[in-house]
C-alpha positions as CSV (number, residue, x, y, z in Angstrom):
1,M,0.9,-16.8,-62.9
2,N,-0.7,-19.3,-65.2
3,E,0.4,-22.0,-62.9
4,Q,-1.4,-20.3,-60.0
5,N,-4.5,-19.9,-62.0
6,N,-4.5,-23.6,-62.9
7,K,-4.3,-24.5,-59.3
8,N,-7.3,-22.3,-58.4
9,T,-9.3,-23.7,-61.3
10,R,-8.8,-27.3,-60.0
11,K,-9.9,-26.3,-56.5
12,V,-13.1,-24.8,-57.9
13,E,-13.8,-27.8,-60.0
14,E,-13.2,-30.1,-57.1
15,S,-15.6,-28.0,-54.9
16,I,-18.4,-28.3,-57.3
17,K,-18.2,-32.0,-57.9
18,P,-21.4,-33.8,-56.8
19,V,-21.1,-35.5,-53.5
20,A,-21.6,-39.2,-53.8
21,A,-24.8,-40.5,-52.2
22,S,-24.3,-42.3,-48.9
23,T,-24.1,-46.0,-49.2
24,P,-27.3,-47.5,-47.9
25,V,-27.0,-49.6,-44.7
26,K,-28.2,-53.1,-45.1
27,P,-30.6,-54.3,-42.4
28,T,-29.3,-57.0,-40.1
29,G,-30.8,-60.5,-40.0
30,W,-32.9,-59.9,-36.9
31,K,-34.4,-56.7,-38.5
32,R,-35.3,-58.5,-41.7
33,L,-36.9,-61.3,-39.6
34,L,-39.0,-59.0,-37.4
35,S,-40.2,-57.1,-40.4
36,R,-42.1,-60.1,-41.7
37,R,-45.8,-60.1,-40.8
38,W,-46.0,-63.8,-39.8
39,V,-43.2,-63.5,-37.1
40,F,-45.2,-62.3,-34.1
41,P,-48.2,-64.6,-34.6
42,A,-45.8,-67.6,-34.9
43,A,-44.0,-66.5,-31.8
44,Y,-47.3,-66.2,-29.9
45,M,-48.4,-69.7,-31.0
46,A,-45.0,-71.2,-30.0
47,A,-45.2,-69.6,-26.5
48,A,-48.7,-70.9,-26.0
49,A,-47.6,-74.4,-27.0
50,I,-44.8,-74.3,-24.5
51,I,-47.1,-73.1,-21.7
52,V,-49.6,-75.9,-22.5
53,T,-46.8,-78.5,-22.4
54,I,-45.6,-77.3,-19.0
55,L,-49.2,-77.4,-17.6
56,W,-49.7,-80.9,-19.0
57,V,-46.4,-82.2,-17.5
58,N,-47.3,-80.6,-14.1
59,S,-50.7,-82.2,-14.1
60,G,-49.2,-85.7,-14.4
61,G,-49.5,-86.1,-18.1
62,D,-52.5,-88.5,-17.9
63,G,-53.8,-87.4,-21.2
64,K,-57.2,-86.3,-19.8
65,D,-58.9,-83.3,-21.4
66,A,-59.3,-80.5,-18.9
67,S,-62.8,-79.9,-20.4
68,Q,-64.1,-83.3,-19.3
69,T,-67.2,-83.1,-17.1
70,V,-68.7,-85.4,-14.5
71,S,-70.7,-88.4,-15.6
72,S,-74.2,-87.8,-16.9
73,P,-77.1,-88.7,-14.6
74,T,-77.8,-91.8,-16.6
75,E,-74.3,-93.1,-16.2
76,V,-74.3,-92.3,-12.4
77,A,-77.6,-94.1,-12.0
78,G,-76.2,-97.1,-13.8
79,E,-73.1,-97.2,-11.5
80,E,-75.3,-96.9,-8.4
81,A,-77.5,-99.7,-9.5
82,G,-74.4,-101.9,-10.0
83,S,-73.1,-101.0,-6.6
84,E,-76.5,-101.8,-5.0
85,G,-76.5,-105.2,-6.7
86,Q,-73.0,-106.0,-5.3
87,E,-73.9,-104.8,-1.8
88,A,-77.0,-106.9,-1.8
89,A,-74.9,-110.1,-2.2
90,A,-73.0,-109.9,1.1
91,N,-71.4,-113.0,2.5
92,G,-72.7,-115.1,-0.4
93,E,-76.3,-114.1,0.5
94,T,-78.7,-112.3,-1.7
95,L,-81.5,-110.1,-0.2
96,R,-84.9,-111.9,0.1
97,W,-88.4,-110.8,0.9
98,P,-89.2,-111.0,4.6
99,V,-91.9,-113.6,4.1
100,S,-91.8,-117.3,3.6
101,N,-93.8,-117.2,0.3
102,K,-94.0,-114.0,-1.6
103,D,-96.6,-115.4,-4.0
104,E,-99.1,-115.6,-1.1
105,M,-98.7,-111.9,-0.5
106,V,-100.2,-108.8,-2.0
107,V,-98.6,-105.4,-2.2
108,K,-100.6,-103.1,0.1
109,L,-98.5,-100.1,-0.7
110,P,-95.7,-100.0,-3.3
111,F,-92.4,-98.2,-3.3
112,Y,-92.5,-94.6,-4.6
113,D,-90.6,-94.5,-8.0
114,A,-90.0,-90.9,-9.1
115,S,-89.6,-92.2,-12.7
116,G,-92.9,-94.0,-12.7
117,S,-96.2,-92.7,-14.3
118,E,-98.3,-90.2,-12.6
119,E,-100.8,-92.9,-11.6
120,Q,-98.0,-95.0,-10.1
121,R,-96.6,-92.1,-8.1
122,A,-100.0,-91.2,-6.7
123,A,-100.5,-94.9,-5.6
124,A,-97.3,-94.8,-3.7
125,M,-98.0,-91.8,-1.5
126,V,-98.7,-92.0,2.2
127,Q,-101.3,-89.8,3.8
128,Y,-101.0,-89.0,7.5
129,N,-102.5,-86.0,9.3
130,D,-103.4,-84.3,6.0
131,T,-99.8,-84.7,4.9
132,F,-98.7,-86.7,1.8
133,M,-95.3,-88.3,1.7
134,P,-93.6,-90.6,-0.8
135,H,-93.6,-94.2,0.4
136,T,-90.0,-95.4,0.7
137,A,-90.8,-99.1,1.4
138,V,-92.9,-102.0,0.1
139,D,-95.8,-103.0,2.4
140,L,-96.8,-106.7,2.1
141,G,-99.9,-108.4,3.5
142,R,-102.2,-111.4,3.0
143,E,-105.4,-111.2,1.0
144,D,-107.3,-112.7,4.0
145,N,-105.8,-110.0,6.3
146,E,-104.4,-112.7,8.6
147,T,-101.1,-112.2,10.4
148,F,-97.9,-114.0,9.3
149,E,-94.3,-114.5,10.3
150,V,-91.8,-111.8,9.4
151,L,-88.4,-113.1,8.5
152,A,-84.9,-111.6,8.4
153,A,-84.3,-110.7,4.8
154,M,-80.5,-111.2,5.3
155,S,-78.1,-112.2,8.1
156,G,-77.0,-109.3,10.3
157,L,-77.0,-107.5,13.6
158,V,-80.2,-106.3,15.2
159,K,-79.7,-102.6,16.0
160,V,-83.3,-101.6,16.9
161,A,-86.2,-103.7,18.4
162,E,-88.8,-101.4,19.9
163,Q,-92.3,-100.2,19.8
164,N,-93.2,-96.9,18.1
165,T,-96.6,-95.1,18.5
166,I,-96.9,-94.3,14.8
167,N,-95.1,-97.3,13.1
168,G,-96.0,-100.0,15.5
169,Y,-93.2,-102.4,16.6
170,E,-90.0,-101.9,14.6
171,V,-86.9,-104.0,13.9
172,R,-83.8,-102.7,12.2
173,I,-81.0,-105.0,11.1
174,E,-77.5,-103.9,9.8
175,H,-75.8,-106.0,7.2
176,P,-72.4,-105.8,5.5
177,N,-71.5,-103.1,3.0
178,G,-73.8,-100.4,4.4
179,L,-77.0,-102.3,3.8
180,V,-79.8,-102.0,6.4
181,T,-83.3,-103.5,6.4
182,V,-86.2,-102.0,8.4
183,Y,-89.4,-103.9,9.4
184,Q,-92.3,-101.9,10.8
185,S,-96.1,-102.3,11.4
186,L,-95.2,-105.4,13.5
187,A,-97.5,-106.9,16.1
188,D,-94.6,-107.8,18.3
189,V,-90.8,-108.6,18.2
190,K,-89.0,-111.8,18.8
191,V,-85.5,-110.4,18.9
192,Q,-83.7,-107.6,20.8
193,A,-81.0,-105.1,20.0
194,G,-77.6,-106.8,19.8
195,D,-78.8,-110.2,18.5
196,E,-77.1,-111.8,15.6
197,V,-79.8,-113.2,13.2
198,E,-79.5,-115.5,10.2
199,Q,-81.3,-115.0,7.0
200,G,-84.8,-116.5,7.3
201,D,-85.0,-116.3,11.1
202,V,-88.4,-115.2,12.5
203,I,-88.0,-111.8,14.0
204,A,-91.7,-110.7,14.5
205,M,-95.3,-111.2,13.5
206,A,-97.0,-108.9,11.1
207,G,-99.5,-106.4,12.5
208,Q,-100.8,-102.8,12.0
209,S,-99.6,-99.3,12.6
210,E,-101.2,-95.9,13.1
211,I,-99.8,-94.5,9.9
212,G,-100.8,-97.6,7.9
213,K,-104.1,-98.5,9.6
214,D,-106.0,-98.5,6.3
215,E,-103.8,-101.3,5.0
216,G,-104.8,-103.8,7.6
217,V,-102.2,-106.4,8.7
218,H,-99.0,-106.0,6.8
219,V,-95.2,-105.6,7.1
220,H,-93.6,-102.4,6.1
221,F,-90.3,-103.5,4.5
222,E,-87.7,-100.8,3.8
223,V,-84.1,-101.2,2.5
224,L,-81.4,-98.6,3.0
225,D,-78.2,-98.5,1.0
226,N,-75.7,-96.3,2.8
227,G,-78.6,-94.3,4.3
228,Q,-80.6,-94.0,1.1
229,S,-83.9,-95.8,0.6
230,V,-83.9,-98.1,-2.4
231,N,-86.6,-100.2,-4.0
232,P,-86.3,-103.8,-2.7
233,D,-87.5,-105.0,-6.1
234,T,-84.2,-103.8,-7.7
235,L,-82.2,-105.9,-5.3
236,I,-84.2,-109.1,-4.7
237,K,-83.8,-111.9,-7.2
238,E,-87.0,-113.9,-7.4
239,E,-86.6,-117.7,-6.7
240,H,-88.6,-120.0,-9.0
């Protein structure tokens, strides 16, 4: 009997023993890593770096910053001026004034320079039929208002030699590198379309035109560089 009671007592004691707390599970390495605050920002930066590298490689890897912009107006103007200077020196020639002696001439009407003073811009405006237009050439004439020979400013091919009711007789000569010279307000022409002329050849005599009748006898001398009017003064090197 006593033995049976002892067995029952042991069972009761075992049933009331405190249950050991569960052993905590240690987090894995990935969980510990992801729990840190700096992980996601670092991963984002790494992904961004990879994307930028891929784009750089695909673009050729020339090292140019994508934020680069086009040249400033000042830089473009400088490049254009250099281009004009090169174009004016075609076939070893440099552009000349279309007269034998520039010192004997006066400027009847200057080239309109948008960067000039208000007075200079006003002096380079052409008025015709109550309309004012910028003058895109240089008009030369003698002080005594006498006629004079008009010369080819550079060797080239005559493309136009005709009379115009507003501009008088006109001659247009094409030169290498997109350069064209235009001569208007002529009394006559001594060449015809298709002629090859040499620099200094006489192509006409100076006269008058309807649009420039207030100037008297003169030659309207215009220079086009790839279709754009440019100031002859920027291209012609004075001979002393």
